[in-house]
NUTOR-800096 format. One record per residue (C-alpha): residue number from 1; y, x, z. Coordinates in steps of 0.25 Angstrom, whole numbers, plus 2048, in hexadecimal, padded with zeros to 3 digits. Example, Ala and Ser with C-alpha at 12.3 -4.5 7.8 and 13.67 -1.06 7.14 Angstrom:
NUTOR-800096
+-----+-----+-----+-----+
! pos !   Y !   X !   Z !
+-----+-----+-----+-----+
!   1 ! 7EE ! 831 ! 81F !
!   2 ! 7FC ! 837 ! 81D !
+-----+-----+-----+-----+
//
This chain:
NUTOR-800096
+-----+-----+-----+-----+
! pos !   Y !   X !   Z !
+-----+-----+-----+-----+
!   1 ! 028 ! 9BE ! 56A !
!   2 ! 030 ! 9BB ! 575 !
!   3 ! 02A ! 9B4 ! 581 !
!   4 ! 02F ! 9A6 ! 583 !
!   5 ! 035 ! 9A7 ! 591 !
!   6 ! 03E ! 9B2 ! 58A !
!   7 ! 043 ! 9A9 ! 580 !
!   8 ! 046 ! 99F ! 58C !
!   9 ! 04E ! 9AA ! 592 !
!  10 ! 055 ! 9AE ! 587 !
!  11 ! 058 ! 9A0 ! 584 !
!  12 ! 05D ! 99E ! 592 !
!  13 ! 066 ! 9AA ! 591 !
!  14 ! 06B ! 9A7 ! 583 !
!  15 ! 071 ! 998 ! 589 !
!  16 ! 077 ! 99E ! 596 !
!  17 ! 07F ! 9AA ! 58E !
!  18 ! 08E ! 9A5 ! 590 !
!  19 ! 091 ! 9A4 ! 581 !
!  20 ! 083 ! 99D ! 57C !
!  21 ! 07C ! 98F ! 580 !
!  22 ! 081 ! 982 ! 57F !
!  23 ! 084 ! 983 ! 58C !
!  24 ! 08D ! 98D ! 58C !
!  25 ! 097 ! 988 ! 581 !
!  26 ! 0A5 ! 989 ! 582 !
!  27 ! 0AB ! 97C ! 582 !
!  28 ! 0B7 ! 982 ! 586 !
!  29 ! 0BA ! 98C ! 57C !
!  30 ! 0B7 ! 981 ! 572 !
!  31 ! 0C1 ! 97A ! 579 !
!  32 ! 0CB ! 985 ! 578 !
!  33 ! 0C9 ! 987 ! 56A !
!  34 ! 0CC ! 977 ! 567 !
!  35 ! 0D8 ! 979 ! 56F !
!  36 ! 0DD ! 986 ! 567 !
!  37 ! 0DA ! 97E ! 559 !
!  38 ! 0E2 ! 972 ! 55D !
!  39 ! 0EC ! 97A ! 562 !
!  40 ! 0EF ! 981 ! 555 !
!  41 ! 0EC ! 975 ! 54C !
!  42 ! 0F8 ! 96F ! 555 !
!  43 ! 101 ! 97D ! 553 !
!  44 ! 0FE ! 980 ! 545 !
!  45 ! 100 ! 972 ! 53E !
!  46 ! 10D ! 970 ! 541 !
!  47 ! 110 ! 980 ! 53C !
!  48 ! 109 ! 97E ! 530 !
!  49 ! 10E ! 972 ! 52B !
!  50 ! 11C ! 978 ! 52D !
!  51 ! 118 ! 985 ! 525 !
!  52 ! 111 ! 97D ! 51B !
!  53 ! 11D ! 975 ! 518 !
!  54 ! 126 ! 981 ! 518 !
!  55 ! 11D ! 987 ! 50D !
!  56 ! 11E ! 97B ! 505 !
!  57 ! 12D ! 97B ! 506 !
!  58 ! 12D ! 98A ! 502 !
!  59 ! 124 ! 989 ! 4F6 !
!  60 ! 12C ! 97E ! 4F0 !
!  61 ! 139 ! 986 ! 4F2 !
!  62 ! 132 ! 991 ! 4EC !
!  63 ! 12F ! 98B ! 4DF !
!  64 ! 13E ! 983 ! 4DE !
!  65 ! 145 ! 990 ! 4E0 !
!  66 ! 13C ! 998 ! 4D6 !
!  67 ! 13E ! 98D ! 4CC !
!  68 ! 14D ! 98D ! 4CF !
!  69 ! 14C ! 99C ! 4CC !
!  70 ! 145 ! 99B ! 4C0 !
!  71 ! 14F ! 991 ! 4BB !
!  72 ! 15B ! 99A ! 4BE !
!  73 ! 158 ! 9A9 ! 4BC !
!  74 ! 165 ! 9AC ! 4BF !
!  75 ! 162 ! 9AB ! 4CF !
!  76 ! 15B ! 9B8 ! 4CE !
!  77 ! 16B ! 9BF ! 4CE !
!  78 ! 16D ! 9B7 ! 4DC !
!  79 ! 161 ! 9BE ! 4E2 !
!  80 ! 16A ! 9C8 ! 4EA !
!  81 ! 170 ! 9BD ! 4EF !
!  82 ! 164 ! 9B6 ! 4F3 !
!  83 ! 161 ! 9C3 ! 4FA !
!  84 ! 16E ! 9C5 ! 502 !
!  85 ! 16C ! 9B6 ! 507 !
!  86 ! 15F ! 9B9 ! 50B !
!  87 ! 162 ! 9C5 ! 512 !
!  88 ! 16E ! 9BF ! 519 !
!  89 ! 165 ! 9B3 ! 51F !
!  90 ! 15B ! 9BD ! 524 !
!  91 ! 167 ! 9C5 ! 52A !
!  92 ! 16E ! 9B9 ! 531 !
!  93 ! 161 ! 9B1 ! 535 !
!  94 ! 155 ! 9B9 ! 532 !
!  95 ! 155 ! 9C7 ! 539 !
!  96 ! 14A ! 9C3 ! 543 !
!  97 ! 141 ! 9BE ! 539 !
!  98 ! 143 ! 9CA ! 52D !
!  99 ! 135 ! 9CF ! 52F !
! 100 ! 12F ! 9C2 ! 528 !
! 101 ! 120 ! 9C3 ! 528 !
! 102 ! 120 ! 9D1 ! 530 !
! 103 ! 127 ! 9C9 ! 53A !
! 104 ! 11C ! 9BF ! 53B !
! 105 ! 112 ! 9C9 ! 53B !
! 106 ! 118 ! 9D2 ! 547 !
! 107 ! 11A ! 9C5 ! 550 !
! 108 ! 10C ! 9C1 ! 54D !
! 109 ! 107 ! 9CF ! 552 !
! 110 ! 110 ! 9CF ! 55E !
! 111 ! 117 ! 9C2 ! 561 !
! 112 ! 124 ! 9C6 ! 567 !
! 113 ! 132 ! 9C2 ! 560 !
! 114 ! 12D ! 9B6 ! 558 !
! 115 ! 12F ! 9B1 ! 54B !
! 116 ! 13C ! 9A9 ! 548 !
! 117 ! 13A ! 99C ! 542 !
! 118 ! 146 ! 99F ! 538 !
! 119 ! 13C ! 9A9 ! 530 !
! 120 ! 138 ! 99C ! 528 !
! 121 ! 144 ! 996 ! 524 !
! 122 ! 14A ! 9A4 ! 521 !
! 123 ! 13F ! 9AB ! 519 !
! 124 ! 13D ! 99C ! 510 !
! 125 ! 14C ! 99D ! 50C !
! 126 ! 14E ! 9AB ! 508 !
! 127 ! 140 ! 9AA ! 502 !
! 128 ! 145 ! 99E ! 4FA !
! 129 ! 152 ! 9A6 ! 4F6 !
! 130 ! 14A ! 9B3 ! 4F3 !
! 131 ! 142 ! 9AB ! 4E8 !
! 132 ! 14E ! 9A2 ! 4E3 !
! 133 ! 155 ! 9AF ! 4DE !
! 134 ! 148 ! 9B6 ! 4DA !
! 135 ! 144 ! 9C0 ! 4E4 !
! 136 ! 136 ! 9C4 ! 4E4 !
! 137 ! 130 ! 9BF ! 4EF !
! 138 ! 124 ! 9B8 ! 4F5 !
! 139 ! 122 ! 9AC ! 4FD !
! 140 ! 116 ! 9AF ! 508 !
! 141 ! 121 ! 9B6 ! 510 !
! 142 ! 129 ! 9AA ! 511 !
! 143 ! 11D ! 9A1 ! 514 !
! 144 ! 117 ! 9AA ! 51F !
! 145 ! 125 ! 9AB ! 526 !
! 146 ! 128 ! 99D ! 525 !
! 147 ! 11A ! 99A ! 52B !
! 148 ! 11D ! 9A4 ! 536 !
! 149 ! 12C ! 99F ! 538 !
! 150 ! 127 ! 991 ! 539 !
! 151 ! 11B ! 993 ! 542 !
! 152 ! 125 ! 99B ! 54B !
! 153 ! 12E ! 98E ! 54C !
! 154 ! 123 ! 987 ! 54F !
! 155 ! 120 ! 991 ! 55B !
! 156 ! 12F ! 990 ! 560 !
! 157 ! 12A ! 981 ! 565 !
! 158 ! 11C ! 985 ! 56A !
! 159 ! 11E ! 992 ! 571 !
! 160 ! 111 ! 997 ! 56E !
! 161 ! 10B ! 9A3 ! 574 !
! 162 ! 10C ! 9B2 ! 56D !
! 163 ! 0FD ! 9AF ! 568 !
! 164 ! 0FF ! 9A1 ! 564 !
! 165 ! 10D ! 9A5 ! 55C !
! 166 ! 105 ! 9AF ! 556 !
! 167 ! 0FA ! 9A6 ! 550 !
! 168 ! 106 ! 99D ! 54C !
! 169 ! 10D ! 9A6 ! 544 !
! 170 ! 0FF ! 9AB ! 53D !
! 171 ! 0FE ! 99C ! 53A !
! 172 ! 10C ! 99A ! 535 !
! 173 ! 109 ! 9A7 ! 52B !
! 174 ! 0FC ! 9A1 ! 527 !
! 175 ! 104 ! 991 ! 524 !
! 176 ! 10E ! 999 ! 51C !
! 177 ! 105 ! 9A2 ! 514 !
! 178 ! 0FB ! 998 ! 511 !
! 179 ! 104 ! 98D ! 50D !
! 180 ! 10D ! 996 ! 503 !
! 181 ! 101 ! 99A ! 4FB !
! 182 ! 0F7 ! 98E ! 4FD !
! 183 ! 0ED ! 997 ! 502 !
! 184 ! 0EB ! 992 ! 511 !
! 185 ! 0DF ! 99B ! 514 !
! 186 ! 0E5 ! 9A8 ! 510 !
! 187 ! 0F1 ! 9A3 ! 517 !
! 188 ! 0E9 ! 9A3 ! 524 !
! 189 ! 0E3 ! 9B0 ! 522 !
! 190 ! 0EF ! 9B7 ! 51E !
! 191 ! 0F6 ! 9B3 ! 52C !
! 192 ! 0EA ! 9B8 ! 534 !
! 193 ! 0E9 ! 9C6 ! 52A !
! 194 ! 0F7 ! 9CA ! 527 !
! 195 ! 0FA ! 9CE ! 535 !
! 196 ! 0F0 ! 9DA ! 536 !
! 197 ! 0E9 ! 9E2 ! 52C !
! 198 ! 0DA ! 9E0 ! 52E !
! 199 ! 0DB ! 9D7 ! 53A !
! 200 ! 0DC ! 9C8 ! 539 !
! 201 ! 0E0 ! 9BE ! 545 !
! 202 ! 0D4 ! 9B4 ! 544 !
! 203 ! 0DA ! 9AE ! 551 !
! 204 ! 0E4 ! 9A6 ! 549 !
! 205 ! 0DB ! 9A1 ! 53F !
! 206 ! 0DB ! 993 ! 541 !
! 207 ! 0E9 ! 991 ! 543 !
! 208 ! 0ED ! 99A ! 536 !
! 209 ! 0E3 ! 993 ! 52D !
! 210 ! 0E9 ! 985 ! 533 !
! 211 ! 0F6 ! 98A ! 530 !
! 212 ! 0F4 ! 98F ! 522 !
! 213 ! 0EB ! 982 ! 51E !
! 214 ! 0F4 ! 979 ! 524 !
! 215 ! 101 ! 97E ! 51D !
! 216 ! 0FB ! 97F ! 510 !
! 217 ! 0F6 ! 971 ! 510 !
! 218 ! 106 ! 96E ! 515 !
! 219 ! 10B ! 976 ! 50A !
! 220 ! 102 ! 96E ! 500 !
! 221 ! 106 ! 960 ! 506 !
! 222 ! 114 ! 964 ! 502 !
! 223 ! 10F ! 965 ! 4F5 !
! 224 ! 113 ! 974 ! 4F3 !
! 225 ! 10B ! 97B ! 4E8 !
! 226 ! 106 ! 989 ! 4E8 !
! 227 ! 102 ! 991 ! 4DB !
! 228 ! 0F4 ! 98F ! 4D6 !
! 229 ! 0ED ! 99D ! 4D0 !
! 230 ! 0E1 ! 99C ! 4C7 !
! 231 ! 0D6 ! 9A6 ! 4C5 !
! 232 ! 0D1 ! 9A2 ! 4B8 !
! 233 ! 0C6 ! 9AE ! 4B8 !
! 234 ! 0B9 ! 9A7 ! 4BB !
! 235 ! 0AB ! 9A9 ! 4B8 !
! 236 ! 09F ! 9A0 ! 4B8 !
! 237 ! 09F ! 993 ! 4BF !
! 238 ! 0AE ! 996 ! 4C3 !
! 239 ! 0AB ! 9A2 ! 4CB !
! 240 ! 0B0 ! 9B0 ! 4C9 !
! 241 ! 0A5 ! 9B9 ! 4C9 !
! 242 ! 0A2 ! 9C6 ! 4CF !
! 243 ! 0A6 ! 9D2 ! 4C6 !
! 244 ! 0A3 ! 9E0 ! 4CD !
! 245 ! 0AC ! 9E6 ! 4C2 !
! 246 ! 0B8 ! 9DB ! 4C3 !
! 247 ! 0B7 ! 9DF ! 4D2 !
! 248 ! 0BA ! 9ED ! 4D0 !
! 249 ! 0C5 ! 9E9 ! 4C8 !
! 250 ! 0CA ! 9E0 ! 4D3 !
! 251 ! 0C8 ! 9E9 ! 4DE !
! 252 ! 0CF ! 9F6 ! 4D6 !
! 253 ! 0DB ! 9EA ! 4D4 !
! 254 ! 0DC ! 9E9 ! 4E3 !
! 255 ! 0DF ! 9F7 ! 4E5 !
! 256 ! 0EB ! 9F5 ! 4DC !
! 257 ! 0EF ! 9E9 ! 4E3 !
! 258 ! 0EE ! 9F0 ! 4F0 !
! 259 ! 0F6 ! 9FB ! 4EB !
! 260 ! 101 ! 9F1 ! 4E5 !
! 261 ! 101 ! 9EA ! 4F4 !
! 262 ! 105 ! 9F8 ! 4F9 !
! 263 ! 10E ! 9FA ! 4EF !
! 264 ! 115 ! 9EC ! 4F1 !
! 265 ! 117 ! 9ED ! 500 !
! 266 ! 11A ! 9FB ! 501 !
! 267 ! 125 ! 9F9 ! 4F6 !
! 268 ! 12B ! 9ED ! 4FE !
! 269 ! 12A ! 9F3 ! 50B !
! 270 ! 132 ! A00 ! 505 !
! 271 ! 13D ! 9F7 ! 4FD !
! 272 ! 140 ! 9F1 ! 509 !
! 273 ! 141 ! 9FE ! 510 !
! 274 ! 14A ! A04 ! 505 !
! 275 ! 153 ! 9F7 ! 506 !
! 276 ! 153 ! 9F8 ! 515 !
! 277 ! 157 ! A07 ! 514 !
! 278 ! 161 ! A07 ! 508 !
! 279 ! 168 ! 9F9 ! 50B !
! 280 ! 16B ! 9F8 ! 51B !
! 281 ! 171 ! 9EA ! 519 !
! 282 ! 165 ! 9E0 ! 517 !
! 283 ! 16E ! 9D5 ! 511 !
! 284 ! 170 ! 9DF ! 505 !
! 285 ! 161 ! 9E2 ! 502 !
! 286 ! 15D ! 9D6 ! 4FC !
! 287 ! 169 ! 9D6 ! 4F3 !
! 288 ! 166 ! 9E4 ! 4EE !
! 289 ! 156 ! 9E0 ! 4ED !
! 290 ! 15B ! 9D5 ! 4E4 !
! 291 ! 164 ! 9DD ! 4DB !
! 292 ! 157 ! 9E5 ! 4D8 !
! 293 ! 14E ! 9D9 ! 4D5 !
! 294 ! 159 ! 9D4 ! 4CC !
! 295 ! 15A ! 9E2 ! 4C5 !
! 296 ! 14B ! 9E2 ! 4C2 !
! 297 ! 14A ! 9D6 ! 4BE !
! 298 ! 155 ! 9D9 ! 4B4 !
! 299 ! 14D ! 9E7 ! 4B0 !
! 300 ! 140 ! 9E1 ! 4AE !
! 301 ! 145 ! 9D3 ! 4A7 !
! 302 ! 13B ! 9CB ! 4AF !
! 303 ! 13C ! 9C2 ! 4BA !
! 304 ! 12D ! 9C1 ! 4BC !
! 305 ! 12D ! 9C8 ! 4C9 !
! 306 ! 138 ! 9C0 ! 4D2 !
! 307 ! 134 ! 9B4 ! 4DB !
! 308 ! 125 ! 9B2 ! 4DE !
! 309 ! 121 ! 9B5 ! 4D0 !
! 310 ! 116 ! 9AA ! 4D0 !
! 311 ! 118 ! 9A3 ! 4C3 !
! 312 ! 125 ! 9A3 ! 4BA !
! 313 ! 12A ! 999 ! 4B0 !
! 314 ! 12D ! 9A6 ! 4A7 !
! 315 ! 123 ! 9A7 ! 49B !
! 316 ! 11B ! 9B4 ! 49C !
! 317 ! 120 ! 9B7 ! 4AA !
! 318 ! 117 ! 9BF ! 4B3 !
! 319 ! 113 ! 9B6 ! 4BF !
! 320 ! 108 ! 9B6 ! 4CA !
! 321 ! 101 ! 9AB ! 4C0 !
! 322 ! 102 ! 9B1 ! 4B4 !
! 323 ! 0FD ! 9BD ! 4BB !
! 324 ! 0EF ! 9B5 ! 4BA !
! 325 ! 0EF ! 9B5 ! 4AC !
! 326 ! 0EB ! 9C1 ! 4A2 !
! 327 ! 0F9 ! 9CA ! 49F !
! 328 ! 100 ! 9C1 ! 4A9 !
! 329 ! 107 ! 9CD ! 4B0 !
! 330 ! 10D ! 9DB ! 4AA !
! 331 ! 109 ! 9E8 ! 4AF !
! 332 ! 113 ! 9EA ! 4B9 !
! 333 ! 117 ! 9DB ! 4BE !
! 334 ! 110 ! 9DF ! 4CC !
! 335 ! 119 ! 9EB ! 4CC !
! 336 ! 125 ! 9E4 ! 4CB !
! 337 ! 122 ! 9D8 ! 4D3 !
! 338 ! 121 ! 9E2 ! 4DF !
! 339 ! 12D ! 9E8 ! 4DB !
! 340 ! 135 ! 9DB ! 4DB !
! 341 ! 12E ! 9D5 ! 4E8 !
! 342 ! 131 ! 9E4 ! 4F0 !
! 343 ! 140 ! 9E3 ! 4EC !
! 344 ! 141 ! 9D5 ! 4F0 !
! 345 ! 139 ! 9D6 ! 4FF !
! 346 ! 13F ! 9E4 ! 501 !
! 347 ! 14C ! 9E0 ! 4FF !
! 348 ! 14B ! 9D4 ! 509 !
! 349 ! 148 ! 9C7 ! 501 !
! 350 ! 13F ! 9BF ! 508 !
! 351 ! 132 ! 9B8 ! 503 !
! 352 ! 124 ! 9BF ! 504 !
! 353 ! 11B ! 9C8 ! 4FC !
! 354 ! 10F ! 9C1 ! 4F9 !
! 355 ! 113 ! 9B9 ! 4EC !
! 356 ! 119 ! 9C6 ! 4E5 !
! 357 ! 10C ! 9CD ! 4EC !
! 358 ! 103 ! 9C3 ! 4E3 !
! 359 ! 10C ! 9C5 ! 4D7 !
! 360 ! 10B ! 9D4 ! 4D7 !
! 361 ! 0FB ! 9D2 ! 4DA !
! 362 ! 0F9 ! 9C8 ! 4D0 !
! 363 ! 101 ! 9D0 ! 4C5 !
! 364 ! 0FA ! 9DD ! 4C8 !
! 365 ! 0ED ! 9D6 ! 4C8 !
! 366 ! 0F0 ! 9D1 ! 4BA !
! 367 ! 0F3 ! 9DF ! 4B5 !
! 368 ! 0E6 ! 9E4 ! 4BC !
! 369 ! 0DE ! 9DB ! 4B5 !
! 370 ! 0E5 ! 9DF ! 4A8 !
! 371 ! 0E0 ! 9ED ! 4AB !
! 372 ! 0D2 ! 9EC ! 4AF !
! 373 ! 0CF ! 9DF ! 4A6 !
! 374 ! 0CD ! 9D6 ! 4B2 !
! 375 ! 0D1 ! 9C7 ! 4B3 !
! 376 ! 0E0 ! 9C6 ! 4B3 !
! 377 ! 0E0 ! 9B9 ! 4BD !
! 378 ! 0D6 ! 9C0 ! 4C7 !
! 379 ! 0DC ! 9CD ! 4C9 !
! 380 ! 0EA ! 9C5 ! 4CA !
! 381 ! 0E4 ! 9BD ! 4D5 !
! 382 ! 0DE ! 9C8 ! 4DC !
! 383 ! 0EB ! 9CF ! 4DB !
! 384 ! 0F2 ! 9C4 ! 4E0 !
! 385 ! 0ED ! 9C4 ! 4EE !
! 386 ! 0E7 ! 9D4 ! 4EF !
! 387 ! 0F5 ! 9D9 ! 4EE !
! 388 ! 0F8 ! 9CF ! 4FA !
! 389 ! 0EA ! 9D4 ! 501 !
! 390 ! 0F0 ! 9E3 ! 500 !
! 391 ! 0FF ! 9E0 ! 503 !
! 392 ! 0FF ! 9D6 ! 50F !
! 393 ! 0F1 ! 9DD ! 514 !
! 394 ! 0EA ! 9CF ! 514 !
! 395 ! 0DD ! 9D0 ! 50B !
! 396 ! 0D5 ! 9C4 ! 511 !
! 397 ! 0E1 ! 9BC ! 510 !
! 398 ! 0E4 ! 9BE ! 501 !
! 399 ! 0D4 ! 9BD ! 4FE !
! 400 ! 0D5 ! 9AF ! 503 !
! 401 ! 0E4 ! 9AD ! 4FC !
! 402 ! 0DC ! 9B1 ! 4EE !
! 403 ! 0D0 ! 9A8 ! 4F0 !
! 404 ! 0DA ! 99C ! 4F5 !
! 405 ! 0E3 ! 9A0 ! 4E7 !
! 406 ! 0D8 ! 9A2 ! 4DD !
! 407 ! 0CB ! 99D ! 4E3 !
! 408 ! 0C0 ! 9A4 ! 4E8 !
! 409 ! 0B9 ! 9A8 ! 4DB !
! 410 ! 0C2 ! 9B5 ! 4DB !
! 411 ! 0C0 ! 9B7 ! 4EA !
! 412 ! 0B8 ! 9C5 ! 4EA !
! 413 ! 0C1 ! 9CA ! 4E0 !
! 414 ! 0CD ! 9C6 ! 4E9 !
! 415 ! 0C6 ! 9CB ! 4F5 !
! 416 ! 0C5 ! 9D9 ! 4F0 !
! 417 ! 0D4 ! 9DA ! 4EA !
! 418 ! 0D9 ! 9D6 ! 4F7 !
! 419 ! 0D1 ! 9DF ! 4FF !
! 420 ! 0D4 ! 9EC ! 4F6 !
! 421 ! 0E2 ! 9E8 ! 4F5 !
! 422 ! 0E2 ! 9E8 ! 504 !
! 423 ! 0DC ! 9F6 ! 507 !
! 424 ! 0E4 ! 9FC ! 4FC !
! 425 ! 0F1 ! 9F7 ! 500 !
! 426 ! 0EF ! 9FF ! 50E !
! 427 ! 0F6 ! 9FE ! 51B !
! 428 ! 103 ! 9F8 ! 512 !
! 429 ! 108 ! 9EA ! 511 !
! 430 ! 114 ! 9E0 ! 510 !
! 431 ! 112 ! 9DB ! 51E !
! 432 ! 115 ! 9E9 ! 527 !
! 433 ! 113 ! 9E1 ! 534 !
! 434 ! 105 ! 9E0 ! 531 !
! 435 ! 0FC ! 9E7 ! 53B !
! 436 ! 0F0 ! 9F0 ! 536 !
! 437 ! 0E4 ! 9EA ! 53F !
! 438 ! 0D9 ! 9F1 ! 537 !
! 439 ! 0DE ! 9FC ! 52E !
! 440 ! 0DA ! 9FB ! 51F !
! 441 ! 0D6 ! A0A ! 51F !
! 442 ! 0D8 ! A16 ! 528 !
! 443 ! 0DE ! A13 ! 536 !
! 444 ! 0EC ! A0C ! 53C !
! 445 ! 0EE ! A0A ! 54A !
! 446 ! 0ED ! 9FC ! 54E !
! 447 ! 0F5 ! 9F2 ! 54B !
! 448 ! 0FF ! 9FB ! 543 !
! 449 ! 108 ! 9F4 ! 53A !
! 450 ! 109 ! 9F6 ! 52B !
! 451 ! 119 ! 9F8 ! 52E !
! 452 ! 114 ! A04 ! 539 !
! 453 ! 10A ! A08 ! 52D !
! 454 ! 114 ! A09 ! 522 !
! 455 ! 11E ! A0F ! 52B !
! 456 ! 115 ! A1B ! 52E !
! 457 ! 114 ! A17 ! 53D !
! 458 ! 104 ! A15 ! 53B !
! 459 ! 0FD ! A1B ! 52F !
! 460 ! 0EF ! A17 ! 52B !
+-----+-----+-----+-----+
//
């Protein structure tokens, strides 16, 4: 037992330590934190409201043009014209923003050239054109680029430091992603996780979380609706029980989702390279891609793989929603969606990759459920987010997205599917400007980009 005098000396030393004791509380640090919070609340509020409003307008426009395309099927045959018009717009006004999401990632990593504000209206108009005439593109790219463009526009007035501009751009990405999908927590994590594999920028946590939450609330306030998904396979007391054999099936499915994500990314990049090599004139590329898409529609005899593919007015059509039901997809549905989307994006149509990835993952999950005897809705839900985790290298954001969309009961299965798909997809992805913070396996030089790895300049 310690002597009383020893305990007294120890107490005196503890109080005298510069970081301990009530006499050493750093009031200045707390004031600095308060200033930091106040600063970002003021800066982010108008940006998030603007991005949330833009997302609401974008979602309304998507619904409207999709309905028009369903009512007027002949519009598909004007897809080459829409492709040329989009290419002309970018050729005349958008050469500096052609990089899209990769431009934003590069600017956050190395601030310099800036992100022109015109990226927002350009991507909005060209994505709406693509959906009106039937291109198989998504909406995440548009929302993220609108968020980054709006944030950059505010910076032209605010003139922030390079470090603060990085945070503001990340907040714009989070606001766009969170509001367009109705998953604000996943949006915040995505903005921090998408920059580098295996590393997150927690310094921006408060701004990106606030931006994503406020933008999502703004979108909801405008009465813009998101699709509701249901995973009906529940156990006793409304919970999905843990089943070791089911977990093995999900992990095995995760391998398939990771390989599908790898295939999607490589096909999209590869087709883009082929188009750039064979068709030097960029304005002609989307016209050729559109003709190939029209040809595929005529050969296959279905329009299930056009547009977002979330729902369809046609009875028996394969959609994301139908994939949550037994026999809701064909064995090759996932493959044809990869082909249609890779052709559209590779030839130069604008939009995003994520909603097509949801379709691919959900339909592949549906078929894997039939193959393994698993529940179709659970496998579709896991595929929905796992293939995105593998293609975007954002497993944490995708796990949280799955929980926000499908509920926490399926969280263990969602987590396993996303992590396995993330690992299996390797050092590939849809965003070539991503850096490697922590390699998935092997060694990669610090800060090597996926583009450098893909081109053979750095090999894991």
